[in-house]
C-alpha positions in Angstrom: -5.5 -4.7 21.4 -4.7 -1.1 22.3 -4.3 1.6 19.7 -0.6 2.2 20.3 0.1 -1.6 20.3 -1.9 -1.9 17.0 0.4 0.7 15.4 3.6 -0.9 16.7 2.6 -4.5 15.6 2.1 -3.6 11.9 4.8 -1.0 11.0 4.8 -1.9 7.3 1.2 -1.0 7.0 1.7 2.5 8.3 5.2 3.3 6.8 5.3 1.3 3.5 8.2 -0.8 4.9 9.0 -4.0 3.1 12.2 -6.0 2.7 15.0 -6.4 0.1 17.3 -9.3 -0.6 20.8 -7.8 -0.5 22.1 -10.9 -2.5 19.9 -10.4 -5.6 18.4 -7.0 -5.0 14.7 -8.1 -5.2 12.3 -6.0 -3.2 9.2 -7.4 -1.3 6.0 -5.9 -0.1 4.6 -7.1 2.2 7.8 -8.0 3.9 9.3 -11.5 3.6 11.8 -13.3 5.7 13.1 -15.5 2.9 14.0 -14.7 -0.7 12.2 -17.2 -3.1 15.1 -16.8 -5.6 18.2 -17.0 -3.3 16.6 -19.1 -0.6 19.0 -19.6 2.4 21.8 -17.8 0.5 19.9 -14.6 0.5 20.1 -11.9 3.2 16.8 -10.1 3.8 16.8 -6.6 5.4 14.1 -4.0 6.0 13.5 -1.5 3.2 11.6 1.8 3.3 9.9 2.3 -0.1 9.9 5.7 -1.7 6.2 5.3 -2.5 6.4 6.2 -6.2 4.8 4.0 -8.7 2.6 3.4 -11.7 -1.0 2.1 -12.0 -0.9 -1.4 -13.6 -4.7 -1.8 -13.6 -7.7 -0.4 -11.7 -11.4 -0.7 -11.1 -14.0 1.7 -9.9 -15.9 0.7 -6.7 -19.4 2.1 -6.7 -20.7 0.6 -3.5 -18.6 0.4 -0.3 -18.9 -1.2 3.1 -20.1 1.2 5.8 -16.8 0.6 7.7 -14.7 1.8 4.7 -14.0 5.5 5.0 -14.4 6.6 1.4 -17.0 8.3 -0.7 -18.2 6.3 -3.6 -17.3 5.9 -6.4 -13.6 5.5 -5.7 -10.7 4.0 -7.6 -8.9 0.8 -6.4 -5.8 -0.1 -8.3 -2.8 -2.4 -8.5 0.3 -0.1 -8.2 3.7 -1.3 -9.3 6.2 0.5 -7.0 9.4 1.8 -8.7 11.4 -0.7 -6.7 9.4 -3.6 -8.2 6.6 -5.0 -5.9 2.9 -4.6 -6.8 0.3 -3.7 -4.1 -3.4 -3.0 -4.1 -4.4 0.5 -2.9 -7.0 3.2 -3.3 -6.1 6.0 -5.7 -7.4 9.4 -4.5 -8.8 10.8 -7.7 -12.0 10.8 -9.7 -12.7 7.7 -11.8 -12.3 9.9 -14.9 -8.8 10.8 -14.0 -7.6 7.2 -13.5 -5.8 5.5 -16.3 -3.3 2.6 -16.7 0.2 3.9 -16.7 -0.7 6.9 -14.4 2.2 7.9 -12.2 1.2 8.0 -8.5 2.9 8.7 -5.1 1.9 7.3 -1.7 0.2 9.3 1.0 -0.8 8.4 4.6 -4.6 8.6 5.0 -7.5 7.4 7.0 -8.9 4.1 5.7 -11.6 2.9 8.1 -13.0 3.1 11.6 -14.3 0.4 14.0 -17.7 2.1 14.6 -18.2 5.8 15.6 -16.1 5.6 18.7 -13.7 2.7 17.7 -10.2 2.5 16.5 -9.4 4.6 13.4 -7.3 2.7 10.9 -4.8 4.6 8.8 -2.7 3.4 5.9 -1.3 4.0 2.5 -3.3 5.4 -0.4 -1.9 6.9 -3.6 -2.5 10.2 -5.3 -1.6 11.2 -8.9 2.0 12.4 -9.1 2.5 15.9 -10.5 
């Protein structure tokens, strides 16, 4: 798969795009095509998340795969977005700074690379909100 095609095929990964049910107002990330509450009565449309949220829980990773582009140790957390959905992402901070309830905002950063001359993968990470 070419690099440009890779970017086009997964827009939600690079833009924090999910969906919202306009019938009940529930937000989804990753995107869904059917609302589990409204079923066929719901209307699903794309939604660009603001990227603001709160750390629900976290762990500190002390040993990472060679492919993963991060110095260790690093913080991996479940973030509850202000619109509702939870997602797992890296928090760009020291383990000592991380805490449950910490306000964070999304940033677009390098995540991994397929070898030294391979495709570089970018995506959403979070940083402490100021």
